[in-house]
Structure formats: C-alpha cells, structure tokens
N, C-alpha and C positions, 0 to 999 in steps of 0.2 A: 208201050214198053218203057220202063224206067231205066235211066242211066244212073248208076251209083259210082261214087268215088270214095276211096279210103285214104285217110291221113293218119299219121302216127303222132301221138302226143305223149309227152312226159309230164307227170305232175307229182306233187308231194303233199303230205299232210302230217301234222303232229298227232292227229287223232287215230286214223285208221286207213287201210287200203280203200275201203268203201268211200270215205271222205275224199281221198285223193282222186278217185275215179269221178266222183261228183264234181270236183273242182275242174278236172280236165274237160268234162262235158260242158260245164258252165262257161268256162273261158273260151272254148272253141265255138260255142253257140253265139258269142258276141260278133264273130266275123263269118261263121259258116251257118247257113240256113238249111232247113229240111234234114236235120240229123235223124237217122233212122235207128242206129244201134251203136253200141260200144262193146268192144271185145278186149278184155284184159289179157294182154299178151305176156306180161311179166310183172312180178312183184318183188320188191326188195325193201330192205330197211337199213338205216344207219344206226349204229350202236355207239353209245358213249358212256363210259364208266359202268359197263355191264347192264345198261338200260337202253331200250329202243327209244331213239329220239325223233326219228322221222320215217314215215312210211312212204314208199315210192312206187309208182305204177307206170308202166309203159302200155298205153292203150291204142287200139285202132278204132277210129271213129268213122262210121259209114254214113254218107249223106247222099241225097238225091240231087242230081243236077237237072234243073228245069230249063 
C-alpha cells in the first residue's frame, strides 16, 4: 500500500499557465521526491496596461512517502 501526501504550491510565469505549472513541479522536485501527479487548482493572471503580464497557478502536488 502506498502512502501519498499532497502539498499546495503557488507559481508564476510570464509565458503561460502551463509554464507556471512546470515551474511549480520543477521547484518542488528539488526538495520533494517521488512526485506522482499535479492538479491545477486555480489559475489567475495579472494585467498591466491592458496586457497580461504574469500567469499564476495554485497547484496541488501529490507524492509518495516511502
């Protein structure tokens, strides 16, 4: 039986929500091992002068505890 844990991570990107999600997983994987999945819980963006400047995601990362 596997024991899984979930953490919540916030990340941002100037490119896209997908890039922000990749950054969240990449950064989390530096200290968390055995990542199994990522769930995008929320997406938002900051706007400046009528243009999107930053994409933001709130993700839940699931990993196995060994």
